[in-house]
PyMOL CGO cylinders between C-alpha atoms (Angstrom):
from pymol import cmd
from pymol.cgo import CYLINDER

trace = [
    CYLINDER, 82.90, 85.56, 113.65, 86.33, 85.21, 112.01, 0.3, 1, 1, 1, 1, 1, 1,
    CYLINDER, 86.33, 85.21, 112.01, 85.59, 88.01, 109.54, 0.3, 1, 1, 1, 1, 1, 1,
    CYLINDER, 85.59, 88.01, 109.54, 84.44, 90.31, 112.36, 0.3, 1, 1, 1, 1, 1, 1,
    CYLINDER, 84.44, 90.31, 112.36, 87.56, 89.52, 114.38, 0.3, 1, 1, 1, 1, 1, 1,
    CYLINDER, 87.56, 89.52, 114.38, 89.85, 90.27, 111.43, 0.3, 1, 1, 1, 1, 1, 1,
    CYLINDER, 89.85, 90.27, 111.43, 88.02, 93.53, 110.74, 0.3, 1, 1, 1, 1, 1, 1,
    CYLINDER, 88.02, 93.53, 110.74, 88.39, 94.57, 114.40, 0.3, 1, 1, 1, 1, 1, 1,
    CYLINDER, 88.39, 94.57, 114.40, 92.10, 93.78, 114.37, 0.3, 1, 1, 1, 1, 1, 1,
    CYLINDER, 92.10, 93.78, 114.37, 92.61, 95.70, 111.13, 0.3, 1, 1, 1, 1, 1, 1,
    CYLINDER, 92.61, 95.70, 111.13, 90.85, 98.74, 112.58, 0.3, 1, 1, 1, 1, 1, 1,
    CYLINDER, 90.85, 98.74, 112.58, 92.86, 98.45, 115.77, 0.3, 1, 1, 1, 1, 1, 1,
    CYLINDER, 92.86, 98.45, 115.77, 96.15, 98.36, 113.85, 0.3, 1, 1, 1, 1, 1, 1,
    CYLINDER, 96.15, 98.36, 113.85, 95.12, 101.30, 111.69, 0.3, 1, 1, 1, 1, 1, 1,
    CYLINDER, 95.12, 101.30, 111.69, 94.11, 103.34, 114.72, 0.3, 1, 1, 1, 1, 1, 1,
    CYLINDER, 94.11, 103.34, 114.72, 97.41, 102.55, 116.42, 0.3, 1, 1, 1, 1, 1, 1,
    CYLINDER, 97.41, 102.55, 116.42, 99.22, 104.54, 113.73, 0.3, 1, 1, 1, 1, 1, 1,
    CYLINDER, 99.22, 104.54, 113.73, 98.04, 107.70, 115.48, 0.3, 1, 1, 1, 1, 1, 1,
    CYLINDER, 98.04, 107.70, 115.48, 97.44, 106.60, 119.06, 0.3, 1, 1, 1, 1, 1, 1,
    CYLINDER, 97.44, 106.60, 119.06, 100.36, 104.26, 119.91, 0.3, 1, 1, 1, 1, 1, 1,
    CYLINDER, 100.36, 104.26, 119.91, 104.12, 104.52, 119.87, 0.3, 1, 1, 1, 1, 1, 1,
    CYLINDER, 104.12, 104.52, 119.87, 106.03, 102.42, 117.33, 0.3, 1, 1, 1, 1, 1, 1,
    CYLINDER, 106.03, 102.42, 117.33, 106.77, 99.57, 119.74, 0.3, 1, 1, 1, 1, 1, 1,
    CYLINDER, 106.77, 99.57, 119.74, 103.15, 99.21, 120.83, 0.3, 1, 1, 1, 1, 1, 1,
    CYLINDER, 103.15, 99.21, 120.83, 101.91, 99.55, 117.25, 0.3, 1, 1, 1, 1, 1, 1,
    CYLINDER, 101.91, 99.55, 117.25, 104.23, 96.80, 116.04, 0.3, 1, 1, 1, 1, 1, 1,
    CYLINDER, 104.23, 96.80, 116.04, 103.09, 94.56, 118.87, 0.3, 1, 1, 1, 1, 1, 1,
    CYLINDER, 103.09, 94.56, 118.87, 99.52, 94.84, 117.59, 0.3, 1, 1, 1, 1, 1, 1,
    CYLINDER, 99.52, 94.84, 117.59, 100.43, 94.10, 113.97, 0.3, 1, 1, 1, 1, 1, 1,
    CYLINDER, 100.43, 94.10, 113.97, 102.56, 91.01, 114.57, 0.3, 1, 1, 1, 1, 1, 1,
    CYLINDER, 102.56, 91.01, 114.57, 99.55, 89.43, 116.29, 0.3, 1, 1, 1, 1, 1, 1,
    CYLINDER, 99.55, 89.43, 116.29, 97.30, 89.94, 113.27, 0.3, 1, 1, 1, 1, 1, 1,
    CYLINDER, 97.30, 89.94, 113.27, 96.56, 86.75, 111.28, 0.3, 1, 1, 1, 1, 1, 1,
    CYLINDER, 96.56, 86.75, 111.28, 97.76, 88.36, 108.03, 0.3, 1, 1, 1, 1, 1, 1,
    CYLINDER, 97.76, 88.36, 108.03, 101.28, 88.59, 109.48, 0.3, 1, 1, 1, 1, 1, 1,
    CYLINDER, 101.28, 88.59, 109.48, 101.74, 84.87, 108.87, 0.3, 1, 1, 1, 1, 1, 1,
    CYLINDER, 101.74, 84.87, 108.87, 102.49, 85.78, 105.24, 0.3, 1, 1, 1, 1, 1, 1,
    CYLINDER, 102.49, 85.78, 105.24, 105.97, 86.92, 106.34, 0.3, 1, 1, 1, 1, 1, 1,
    CYLINDER, 105.97, 86.92, 106.34, 106.77, 83.44, 107.62, 0.3, 1, 1, 1, 1, 1, 1,
    CYLINDER, 106.77, 83.44, 107.62, 105.04, 81.45, 104.89, 0.3, 1, 1, 1, 1, 1, 1,
    CYLINDER, 105.04, 81.45, 104.89, 106.89, 83.27, 102.10, 0.3, 1, 1, 1, 1, 1, 1,
    CYLINDER, 106.89, 83.27, 102.10, 110.24, 82.83, 103.83, 0.3, 1, 1, 1, 1, 1, 1,
    CYLINDER, 110.24, 82.83, 103.83, 109.57, 79.10, 104.26, 0.3, 1, 1, 1, 1, 1, 1,
    CYLINDER, 109.57, 79.10, 104.26, 108.48, 78.65, 100.65, 0.3, 1, 1, 1, 1, 1, 1,
    CYLINDER, 108.48, 78.65, 100.65, 111.46, 80.68, 99.36, 0.3, 1, 1, 1, 1, 1, 1,
    CYLINDER, 111.46, 80.68, 99.36, 113.78, 78.16, 101.03, 0.3, 1, 1, 1, 1, 1, 1,
    CYLINDER, 113.78, 78.16, 101.03, 111.83, 75.08, 99.92, 0.3, 1, 1, 1, 1, 1, 1,
    CYLINDER, 111.83, 75.08, 99.92, 114.16, 72.60, 98.18, 0.3, 1, 1, 1, 1, 1, 1,
    CYLINDER, 114.16, 72.60, 98.18, 111.66, 72.17, 95.34, 0.3, 1, 1, 1, 1, 1, 1,
    CYLINDER, 111.66, 72.17, 95.34, 111.36, 75.86, 94.56, 0.3, 1, 1, 1, 1, 1, 1,
    CYLINDER, 111.36, 75.86, 94.56, 112.25, 76.13, 90.84, 0.3, 1, 1, 1, 1, 1, 1,
    CYLINDER, 112.25, 76.13, 90.84, 115.60, 77.64, 89.93, 0.3, 1, 1, 1, 1, 1, 1,
    CYLINDER, 115.60, 77.64, 89.93, 116.37, 79.91, 87.01, 0.3, 1, 1, 1, 1, 1, 1,
    CYLINDER, 116.37, 79.91, 87.01, 113.09, 81.82, 87.06, 0.3, 1, 1, 1, 1, 1, 1,
    CYLINDER, 113.09, 81.82, 87.06, 114.93, 85.01, 86.10, 0.3, 1, 1, 1, 1, 1, 1,
    CYLINDER, 114.93, 85.01, 86.10, 116.87, 83.36, 83.27, 0.3, 1, 1, 1, 1, 1, 1,
    CYLINDER, 116.87, 83.36, 83.27, 116.06, 83.76, 79.54, 0.3, 1, 1, 1, 1, 1, 1,
    CYLINDER, 116.06, 83.76, 79.54, 114.77, 80.16, 79.57, 0.3, 1, 1, 1, 1, 1, 1,
    CYLINDER, 114.77, 80.16, 79.57, 112.82, 79.73, 82.82, 0.3, 1, 1, 1, 1, 1, 1,
    CYLINDER, 112.82, 79.73, 82.82, 111.41, 76.33, 83.83, 0.3, 1, 1, 1, 1, 1, 1,
    CYLINDER, 111.41, 76.33, 83.83, 107.85, 75.29, 82.98, 0.3, 1, 1, 1, 1, 1, 1,
    CYLINDER, 107.85, 75.29, 82.98, 105.14, 77.45, 84.58, 0.3, 1, 1, 1, 1, 1, 1,
    CYLINDER, 105.14, 77.45, 84.58, 103.70, 74.35, 86.25, 0.3, 1, 1, 1, 1, 1, 1,
    CYLINDER, 103.70, 74.35, 86.25, 106.74, 74.16, 88.56, 0.3, 1, 1, 1, 1, 1, 1,
    CYLINDER, 106.74, 74.16, 88.56, 105.24, 77.09, 90.48, 0.3, 1, 1, 1, 1, 1, 1,
    CYLINDER, 105.24, 77.09, 90.48, 101.77, 75.53, 90.84, 0.3, 1, 1, 1, 1, 1, 1,
    CYLINDER, 101.77, 75.53, 90.84, 102.34, 73.95, 94.30, 0.3, 1, 1, 1, 1, 1, 1,
    CYLINDER, 102.34, 73.95, 94.30, 103.58, 77.30, 95.63, 0.3, 1, 1, 1, 1, 1, 1,
    CYLINDER, 103.58, 77.30, 95.63, 100.59, 79.10, 94.15, 0.3, 1, 1, 1, 1, 1, 1,
    CYLINDER, 100.59, 79.10, 94.15, 98.31, 76.64, 95.92, 0.3, 1, 1, 1, 1, 1, 1,
    CYLINDER, 98.31, 76.64, 95.92, 100.00, 77.25, 99.28, 0.3, 1, 1, 1, 1, 1, 1,
    CYLINDER, 100.00, 77.25, 99.28, 99.70, 81.03, 98.93, 0.3, 1, 1, 1, 1, 1, 1,
    CYLINDER, 99.70, 81.03, 98.93, 96.10, 80.84, 97.76, 0.3, 1, 1, 1, 1, 1, 1,
    CYLINDER, 96.10, 80.84, 97.76, 95.16, 78.53, 100.64, 0.3, 1, 1, 1, 1, 1, 1,
    CYLINDER, 95.16, 78.53, 100.64, 96.35, 81.13, 103.15, 0.3, 1, 1, 1, 1, 1, 1,
    CYLINDER, 96.35, 81.13, 103.15, 94.75, 84.02, 101.27, 0.3, 1, 1, 1, 1, 1, 1,
    CYLINDER, 94.75, 84.02, 101.27, 91.40, 82.21, 101.21, 0.3, 1, 1, 1, 1, 1, 1,
    CYLINDER, 91.40, 82.21, 101.21, 91.57, 81.64, 104.96, 0.3, 1, 1, 1, 1, 1, 1,
    CYLINDER, 91.57, 81.64, 104.96, 92.41, 85.28, 105.64, 0.3, 1, 1, 1, 1, 1, 1,
    CYLINDER, 92.41, 85.28, 105.64, 89.78, 86.85, 103.41, 0.3, 1, 1, 1, 1, 1, 1,
    CYLINDER, 89.78, 86.85, 103.41, 86.90, 84.56, 104.49, 0.3, 1, 1, 1, 1, 1, 1,
    CYLINDER, 86.90, 84.56, 104.49, 84.29, 86.50, 102.50, 0.3, 1, 1, 1, 1, 1, 1,
    CYLINDER, 84.29, 86.50, 102.50, 85.58, 89.80, 103.87, 0.3, 1, 1, 1, 1, 1, 1,
    CYLINDER, 85.58, 89.80, 103.87, 88.00, 92.42, 102.54, 0.3, 1, 1, 1, 1, 1, 1,
    CYLINDER, 88.00, 92.42, 102.54, 89.66, 93.96, 105.67, 0.3, 1, 1, 1, 1, 1, 1,
    CYLINDER, 89.66, 93.96, 105.67, 92.74, 91.73, 105.34, 0.3, 1, 1, 1, 1, 1, 1,
    CYLINDER, 92.74, 91.73, 105.34, 93.67, 92.96, 101.85, 0.3, 1, 1, 1, 1, 1, 1,
    CYLINDER, 93.67, 92.96, 101.85, 95.36, 96.34, 102.58, 0.3, 1, 1, 1, 1, 1, 1,
    CYLINDER, 95.36, 96.34, 102.58, 97.59, 94.83, 105.27, 0.3, 1, 1, 1, 1, 1, 1,
    CYLINDER, 97.59, 94.83, 105.27, 98.47, 91.81, 103.12, 0.3, 1, 1, 1, 1, 1, 1,
    CYLINDER, 98.47, 91.81, 103.12, 99.35, 93.99, 100.13, 0.3, 1, 1, 1, 1, 1, 1,
    CYLINDER, 99.35, 93.99, 100.13, 101.62, 96.22, 102.18, 0.3, 1, 1, 1, 1, 1, 1,
    CYLINDER, 101.62, 96.22, 102.18, 103.44, 93.21, 103.68, 0.3, 1, 1, 1, 1, 1, 1,
    CYLINDER, 103.44, 93.21, 103.68, 103.98, 91.70, 100.23, 0.3, 1, 1, 1, 1, 1, 1,
    CYLINDER, 103.98, 91.70, 100.23, 105.25, 94.94, 98.70, 0.3, 1, 1, 1, 1, 1, 1,
    CYLINDER, 105.25, 94.94, 98.70, 107.59, 95.56, 101.63, 0.3, 1, 1, 1, 1, 1, 1,
    CYLINDER, 107.59, 95.56, 101.63, 109.14, 92.12, 101.21, 0.3, 1, 1, 1, 1, 1, 1,
    CYLINDER, 109.14, 92.12, 101.21, 110.11, 93.08, 97.65, 0.3, 1, 1, 1, 1, 1, 1,
    CYLINDER, 110.11, 93.08, 97.65, 112.40, 95.75, 99.14, 0.3, 1, 1, 1, 1, 1, 1,
    CYLINDER, 112.40, 95.75, 99.14, 114.31, 93.33, 101.34, 0.3, 1, 1, 1, 1, 1, 1,
    CYLINDER, 114.31, 93.33, 101.34, 117.02, 90.69, 101.09, 0.3, 1, 1, 1, 1, 1, 1,
    CYLINDER, 117.02, 90.69, 101.09, 117.19, 87.22, 102.58, 0.3, 1, 1, 1, 1, 1, 1,
    CYLINDER, 117.19, 87.22, 102.58, 119.80, 87.38, 105.39, 0.3, 1, 1, 1, 1, 1, 1,
    CYLINDER, 119.80, 87.38, 105.39, 120.12, 83.59, 105.58, 0.3, 1, 1, 1, 1, 1, 1,
    CYLINDER, 120.12, 83.59, 105.58, 120.69, 82.81, 101.90, 0.3, 1, 1, 1, 1, 1, 1,
    CYLINDER, 120.69, 82.81, 101.90, 121.07, 85.55, 99.29, 0.3, 1, 1, 1, 1, 1, 1,
    CYLINDER, 121.07, 85.55, 99.29, 120.15, 83.10, 96.52, 0.3, 1, 1, 1, 1, 1, 1,
    CYLINDER, 120.15, 83.10, 96.52, 116.63, 82.94, 97.99, 0.3, 1, 1, 1, 1, 1, 1,
    CYLINDER, 116.63, 82.94, 97.99, 116.05, 86.69, 97.73, 0.3, 1, 1, 1, 1, 1, 1,
    CYLINDER, 116.05, 86.69, 97.73, 114.65, 86.45, 94.21, 0.3, 1, 1, 1, 1, 1, 1,
    CYLINDER, 114.65, 86.45, 94.21, 112.38, 83.62, 95.37, 0.3, 1, 1, 1, 1, 1, 1,
    CYLINDER, 112.38, 83.62, 95.37, 110.86, 86.01, 97.94, 0.3, 1, 1, 1, 1, 1, 1,
    CYLINDER, 110.86, 86.01, 97.94, 110.14, 88.53, 95.18, 0.3, 1, 1, 1, 1, 1, 1,
    CYLINDER, 110.14, 88.53, 95.18, 108.50, 85.92, 92.94, 0.3, 1, 1, 1, 1, 1, 1,
    CYLINDER, 108.50, 85.92, 92.94, 106.34, 84.57, 95.77, 0.3, 1, 1, 1, 1, 1, 1,
    CYLINDER, 106.34, 84.57, 95.77, 105.33, 88.09, 96.81, 0.3, 1, 1, 1, 1, 1, 1,
    CYLINDER, 105.33, 88.09, 96.81, 104.34, 88.92, 93.26, 0.3, 1, 1, 1, 1, 1, 1,
    CYLINDER, 104.34, 88.92, 93.26, 102.31, 85.72, 92.89, 0.3, 1, 1, 1, 1, 1, 1,
    CYLINDER, 102.31, 85.72, 92.89, 100.44, 86.54, 96.10, 0.3, 1, 1, 1, 1, 1, 1,
    CYLINDER, 100.44, 86.54, 96.10, 99.87, 90.15, 94.98, 0.3, 1, 1, 1, 1, 1, 1,
    CYLINDER, 99.87, 90.15, 94.98, 98.33, 88.96, 91.72, 0.3, 1, 1, 1, 1, 1, 1,
    CYLINDER, 98.33, 88.96, 91.72, 96.05, 86.63, 93.68, 0.3, 1, 1, 1, 1, 1, 1,
    CYLINDER, 96.05, 86.63, 93.68, 94.98, 89.50, 95.95, 0.3, 1, 1, 1, 1, 1, 1,
    CYLINDER, 94.98, 89.50, 95.95, 94.10, 91.56, 92.86, 0.3, 1, 1, 1, 1, 1, 1,
    CYLINDER, 94.10, 91.56, 92.86, 92.08, 88.70, 91.39, 0.3, 1, 1, 1, 1, 1, 1,
    CYLINDER, 92.08, 88.70, 91.39, 90.27, 87.92, 94.65, 0.3, 1, 1, 1, 1, 1, 1,
    CYLINDER, 90.27, 87.92, 94.65, 89.34, 91.57, 95.15, 0.3, 1, 1, 1, 1, 1, 1,
    CYLINDER, 89.34, 91.57, 95.15, 88.13, 91.89, 91.56, 0.3, 1, 1, 1, 1, 1, 1,
    CYLINDER, 88.13, 91.89, 91.56, 86.07, 88.69, 91.76, 0.3, 1, 1, 1, 1, 1, 1,
    CYLINDER, 86.07, 88.69, 91.76, 84.31, 89.88, 94.91, 0.3, 1, 1, 1, 1, 1, 1,
    CYLINDER, 84.31, 89.88, 94.91, 84.00, 93.55, 93.98, 0.3, 1, 1, 1, 1, 1, 1,
    CYLINDER, 84.00, 93.55, 93.98, 86.24, 94.59, 96.88, 0.3, 1, 1, 1, 1, 1, 1,
    CYLINDER, 86.24, 94.59, 96.88, 88.46, 97.64, 97.02, 0.3, 1, 1, 1, 1, 1, 1,
    CYLINDER, 88.46, 97.64, 97.02, 92.00, 96.84, 98.20, 0.3, 1, 1, 1, 1, 1, 1,
    CYLINDER, 92.00, 96.84, 98.20, 92.58, 100.31, 99.64, 0.3, 1, 1, 1, 1, 1, 1,
    CYLINDER, 92.58, 100.31, 99.64, 95.70, 101.26, 101.57, 0.3, 1, 1, 1, 1, 1, 1,
    CYLINDER, 95.70, 101.26, 101.57, 97.18, 100.44, 104.97, 0.3, 1, 1, 1, 1, 1, 1,
    CYLINDER, 97.18, 100.44, 104.97, 97.94, 103.68, 106.82, 0.3, 1, 1, 1, 1, 1, 1,
    CYLINDER, 97.94, 103.68, 106.82, 101.10, 102.87, 108.74, 0.3, 1, 1, 1, 1, 1, 1,
    CYLINDER, 101.10, 102.87, 108.74, 104.49, 101.20, 108.53, 0.3, 1, 1, 1, 1, 1, 1,
    CYLINDER, 104.49, 101.20, 108.53, 104.81, 97.44, 109.03, 0.3, 1, 1, 1, 1, 1, 1,
    CYLINDER, 104.81, 97.44, 109.03, 107.54, 95.56, 110.91, 0.3, 1, 1, 1, 1, 1, 1,
    CYLINDER, 107.54, 95.56, 110.91, 109.22, 92.59, 109.27, 0.3, 1, 1, 1, 1, 1, 1,
    CYLINDER, 109.22, 92.59, 109.27, 111.13, 89.92, 111.25, 0.3, 1, 1, 1, 1, 1, 1,
    CYLINDER, 111.13, 89.92, 111.25, 114.87, 90.59, 110.98, 0.3, 1, 1, 1, 1, 1, 1,
    CYLINDER, 114.87, 90.59, 110.98, 115.68, 86.88, 111.15, 0.3, 1, 1, 1, 1, 1, 1,
    CYLINDER, 115.68, 86.88, 111.15, 114.13, 86.45, 107.70, 0.3, 1, 1, 1, 1, 1, 1,
    CYLINDER, 114.13, 86.45, 107.70, 114.36, 89.88, 106.03, 0.3, 1, 1, 1, 1, 1, 1,
    CYLINDER, 114.36, 89.88, 106.03, 116.89, 92.68, 105.93, 0.3, 1, 1, 1, 1, 1, 1,
    CYLINDER, 116.89, 92.68, 105.93, 116.94, 96.06, 104.23, 0.3, 1, 1, 1, 1, 1, 1,
    CYLINDER, 116.94, 96.06, 104.23, 118.01, 95.66, 100.61, 0.3, 1, 1, 1, 1, 1, 1,
    CYLINDER, 118.01, 95.66, 100.61, 121.38, 97.30, 99.99, 0.3, 1, 1, 1, 1, 1, 1,
    CYLINDER, 121.38, 97.30, 99.99, 120.24, 98.70, 96.65, 0.3, 1, 1, 1, 1, 1, 1,
    CYLINDER, 120.24, 98.70, 96.65, 117.49, 100.59, 98.43, 0.3, 1, 1, 1, 1, 1, 1,
    CYLINDER, 117.49, 100.59, 98.43, 119.69, 101.73, 101.30, 0.3, 1, 1, 1, 1, 1, 1,
    CYLINDER, 119.69, 101.73, 101.30, 122.28, 103.19, 98.92, 0.3, 1, 1, 1, 1, 1, 1,
    CYLINDER, 122.28, 103.19, 98.92, 119.64, 104.68, 96.57, 0.3, 1, 1, 1, 1, 1, 1,
    CYLINDER, 119.64, 104.68, 96.57, 120.97, 102.72, 93.61, 0.3, 1, 1, 1, 1, 1, 1,
    CYLINDER, 120.97, 102.72, 93.61, 118.83, 103.06, 90.50, 0.3, 1, 1, 1, 1, 1, 1,
    CYLINDER, 118.83, 103.06, 90.50, 119.86, 99.75, 88.98, 0.3, 1, 1, 1, 1, 1, 1,
    CYLINDER, 119.86, 99.75, 88.98, 119.77, 96.15, 90.11, 0.3, 1, 1, 1, 1, 1, 1,
    CYLINDER, 119.77, 96.15, 90.11, 123.02, 94.25, 90.88, 0.3, 1, 1, 1, 1, 1, 1,
    CYLINDER, 123.02, 94.25, 90.88, 123.23, 93.03, 87.26, 0.3, 1, 1, 1, 1, 1, 1,
    CYLINDER, 123.23, 93.03, 87.26, 123.18, 96.61, 85.96, 0.3, 1, 1, 1, 1, 1, 1,
    CYLINDER, 123.18, 96.61, 85.96, 119.60, 96.51, 84.68, 0.3, 1, 1, 1, 1, 1, 1,
    CYLINDER, 119.60, 96.51, 84.68, 116.96, 99.00, 85.81, 0.3, 1, 1, 1, 1, 1, 1,
    CYLINDER, 116.96, 99.00, 85.81, 115.17, 97.93, 88.97, 0.3, 1, 1, 1, 1, 1, 1,
    CYLINDER, 115.17, 97.93, 88.97, 111.78, 96.43, 88.27, 0.3, 1, 1, 1, 1, 1, 1,
    CYLINDER, 111.78, 96.43, 88.27, 108.68, 98.14, 89.60, 0.3, 1, 1, 1, 1, 1, 1,
    CYLINDER, 108.68, 98.14, 89.60, 105.08, 97.22, 90.21, 0.3, 1, 1, 1, 1, 1, 1,
    CYLINDER, 105.08, 97.22, 90.21, 103.07, 94.15, 91.12, 0.3, 1, 1, 1, 1, 1, 1,
    CYLINDER, 103.07, 94.15, 91.12, 104.05, 91.12, 89.06, 0.3, 1, 1, 1, 1, 1, 1,
    CYLINDER, 104.05, 91.12, 89.06, 107.33, 92.54, 87.82, 0.3, 1, 1, 1, 1, 1, 1,
    CYLINDER, 107.33, 92.54, 87.82, 109.42, 89.62, 89.17, 0.3, 1, 1, 1, 1, 1, 1,
    CYLINDER, 109.42, 89.62, 89.17, 107.26, 86.89, 87.66, 0.3, 1, 1, 1, 1, 1, 1,
    CYLINDER, 107.26, 86.89, 87.66, 108.97, 84.83, 84.95, 0.3, 1, 1, 1, 1, 1, 1,
    CYLINDER, 108.97, 84.83, 84.95, 107.99, 85.64, 81.34, 0.3, 1, 1, 1, 1, 1, 1,
    CYLINDER, 107.99, 85.64, 81.34, 106.06, 82.38, 80.99, 0.3, 1, 1, 1, 1, 1, 1,
    CYLINDER, 106.06, 82.38, 80.99, 104.17, 82.73, 84.29, 0.3, 1, 1, 1, 1, 1, 1,
    CYLINDER, 104.17, 82.73, 84.29, 100.58, 81.50, 84.39, 0.3, 1, 1, 1, 1, 1, 1,
    CYLINDER, 100.58, 81.50, 84.39, 98.26, 82.01, 87.34, 0.3, 1, 1, 1, 1, 1, 1,
    CYLINDER, 98.26, 82.01, 87.34, 96.84, 78.54, 87.79, 0.3, 1, 1, 1, 1, 1, 1,
    CYLINDER, 96.84, 78.54, 87.79, 94.72, 78.35, 90.94, 0.3, 1, 1, 1, 1, 1, 1,
    CYLINDER, 94.72, 78.35, 90.94, 91.28, 76.82, 91.26, 0.3, 1, 1, 1, 1, 1, 1,
    CYLINDER, 91.28, 76.82, 91.26, 88.64, 79.52, 91.53, 0.3, 1, 1, 1, 1, 1, 1,
    CYLINDER, 88.64, 79.52, 91.53, 90.74, 82.29, 89.96, 0.3, 1, 1, 1, 1, 1, 1,
    CYLINDER, 90.74, 82.29, 89.96, 90.86, 83.20, 86.28, 0.3, 1, 1, 1, 1, 1, 1,
    CYLINDER, 90.86, 83.20, 86.28, 94.07, 82.07, 84.53, 0.3, 1, 1, 1, 1, 1, 1,
    CYLINDER, 94.07, 82.07, 84.53, 96.44, 84.98, 83.92, 0.3, 1, 1, 1, 1, 1, 1,
    CYLINDER, 96.44, 84.98, 83.92, 99.71, 85.29, 82.06, 0.3, 1, 1, 1, 1, 1, 1,
    CYLINDER, 99.71, 85.29, 82.06, 102.43, 87.62, 83.31, 0.3, 1, 1, 1, 1, 1, 1,
    CYLINDER, 102.43, 87.62, 83.31, 101.49, 90.28, 80.74, 0.3, 1, 1, 1, 1, 1, 1,
    CYLINDER, 101.49, 90.28, 80.74, 97.87, 90.15, 81.90, 0.3, 1, 1, 1, 1, 1, 1,
    CYLINDER, 97.87, 90.15, 81.90, 98.73, 90.03, 85.60, 0.3, 1, 1, 1, 1, 1, 1,
    CYLINDER, 98.73, 90.03, 85.60, 101.57, 92.54, 85.98, 0.3, 1, 1, 1, 1, 1, 1,
    CYLINDER, 101.57, 92.54, 85.98, 100.56, 96.04, 87.04, 0.3, 1, 1, 1, 1, 1, 1,
    CYLINDER, 100.56, 96.04, 87.04, 102.70, 99.18, 87.00, 0.3, 1, 1, 1, 1, 1, 1,
    CYLINDER, 102.70, 99.18, 87.00, 103.71, 100.68, 90.31, 0.3, 1, 1, 1, 1, 1, 1,
    CYLINDER, 103.71, 100.68, 90.31, 101.98, 103.83, 91.42, 0.3, 1, 1, 1, 1, 1, 1,
    CYLINDER, 101.98, 103.83, 91.42, 104.01, 106.95, 92.10, 0.3, 1, 1, 1, 1, 1, 1,
    CYLINDER, 104.01, 106.95, 92.10, 103.71, 106.32, 95.85, 0.3, 1, 1, 1, 1, 1, 1,
    CYLINDER, 103.71, 106.32, 95.85, 104.94, 102.72, 95.42, 0.3, 1, 1, 1, 1, 1, 1,
    CYLINDER, 104.94, 102.72, 95.42, 108.02, 103.89, 93.55, 0.3, 1, 1, 1, 1, 1, 1,
    CYLINDER, 108.02, 103.89, 93.55, 108.73, 106.64, 96.05, 0.3, 1, 1, 1, 1, 1, 1,
    CYLINDER, 108.73, 106.64, 96.05, 108.40, 104.25, 98.97, 0.3, 1, 1, 1, 1, 1, 1,
    CYLINDER, 108.40, 104.25, 98.97, 110.74, 101.66, 97.48, 0.3, 1, 1, 1, 1, 1, 1,
    CYLINDER, 110.74, 101.66, 97.48, 113.31, 104.33, 96.61, 0.3, 1, 1, 1, 1, 1, 1,
    CYLINDER, 113.31, 104.33, 96.61, 113.29, 105.83, 100.11, 0.3, 1, 1, 1, 1, 1, 1,
    CYLINDER, 113.29, 105.83, 100.11, 116.70, 105.80, 101.80, 0.3, 1, 1, 1, 1, 1, 1,
    CYLINDER, 116.70, 105.80, 101.80, 116.74, 103.16, 104.53, 0.3, 1, 1, 1, 1, 1, 1,
    CYLINDER, 116.74, 103.16, 104.53, 119.55, 103.07, 107.08, 0.3, 1, 1, 1, 1, 1, 1,
    CYLINDER, 119.55, 103.07, 107.08, 120.27, 100.95, 110.13, 0.3, 1, 1, 1, 1, 1, 1,
    CYLINDER, 120.27, 100.95, 110.13, 120.48, 102.61, 113.49, 0.3, 1, 1, 1, 1, 1, 1,
    CYLINDER, 120.48, 102.61, 113.49, 124.05, 103.06, 114.83, 0.3, 1, 1, 1, 1, 1, 1,
    CYLINDER, 124.05, 103.06, 114.83, 125.39, 99.94, 116.48, 0.3, 1, 1, 1, 1, 1, 1,
    CYLINDER, 125.39, 99.94, 116.48, 123.06, 97.56, 114.66, 0.3, 1, 1, 1, 1, 1, 1,
    CYLINDER, 123.06, 97.56, 114.66, 124.54, 94.90, 112.42, 0.3, 1, 1, 1, 1, 1, 1,
    CYLINDER, 124.54, 94.90, 112.42, 122.81, 94.08, 109.17, 0.3, 1, 1, 1, 1, 1, 1,
    CYLINDER, 122.81, 94.08, 109.17, 120.04, 91.58, 109.74, 0.3, 1, 1, 1, 1, 1, 1,
    CYLINDER, 120.04, 91.58, 109.74, 120.51, 91.61, 113.51, 0.3, 1, 1, 1, 1, 1, 1,
    CYLINDER, 120.51, 91.61, 113.51, 118.39, 93.18, 116.23, 0.3, 1, 1, 1, 1, 1, 1,
    CYLINDER, 118.39, 93.18, 116.23, 116.29, 96.05, 114.88, 0.3, 1, 1, 1, 1, 1, 1,
    CYLINDER, 116.29, 96.05, 114.88, 117.19, 97.67, 111.57, 0.3, 1, 1, 1, 1, 1, 1,
    CYLINDER, 117.19, 97.67, 111.57, 114.91, 100.67, 111.50, 0.3, 1, 1, 1, 1, 1, 1,
    CYLINDER, 114.91, 100.67, 111.50, 114.86, 103.26, 108.72, 0.3, 1, 1, 1, 1, 1, 1,
    CYLINDER, 114.86, 103.26, 108.72, 115.57, 106.87, 109.61, 0.3, 1, 1, 1, 1, 1, 1,
    CYLINDER, 115.57, 106.87, 109.61, 113.05, 107.88, 106.94, 0.3, 1, 1, 1, 1, 1, 1,
    CYLINDER, 113.05, 107.88, 106.94, 110.41, 106.03, 104.98, 0.3, 1, 1, 1, 1, 1, 1,
    CYLINDER, 110.41, 106.03, 104.98, 107.96, 103.34, 106.04, 0.3, 1, 1, 1, 1, 1, 1,
    CYLINDER, 107.96, 103.34, 106.04, 109.77, 100.02, 106.31, 0.3, 1, 1, 1, 1, 1, 1,
    CYLINDER, 109.77, 100.02, 106.31, 110.78, 98.62, 109.67, 0.3, 1, 1, 1, 1, 1, 1,
    CYLINDER, 110.78, 98.62, 109.67, 112.81, 95.47, 110.19, 0.3, 1, 1, 1, 1, 1, 1,
    CYLINDER, 112.81, 95.47, 110.19, 112.47, 94.27, 113.74, 0.3, 1, 1, 1, 1, 1, 1,
]
cmd.load_cgo(trace, "trace")
């Protein structure tokens, strides 16, 4: 029953891309079970035990991420429930979050990217293990403005990250060098085995110019792009 319900919701959201206006379409998507990923990742990114220094030359032990992997995998298991319809929506949510900033605490922004990448690797492994095709989600997805805001580097079309290095692309690109996928039921994977290059469409989407509507403060109300696919609402 749960799998059939999720499949019906996924089809309804996909159909709304053509048949509903943006407000009605967003209303459908934020009621989908997969949308809980936006809140879970924000909560985990602010967890006091989330390891620090993951992007340093000497990151902490890979095992420090194990509890966070378990939390993400627990939700993913519940959402898939022997059925694949959740995967396209989940993947798009996770990739969108890697083009945002944390409006509450900028130091947690990198945590969001790491958590999103861990979940993306799990999605890839779950789909491979079950012979499922991830596919694509056909429409834009709203993200809650209280927890995510448009990343300034994207909005200004910068080609480098704040530290002057080229922006990283693709699933797994924010995982620490010593990362190890360590979840019961999934094959262990190192970062080099897990990371996947971004497709041309992924790169184009992340590089799209995103601007707030006139009169909207950053991170407040609705920050909606004039072009592209991300919506912060």
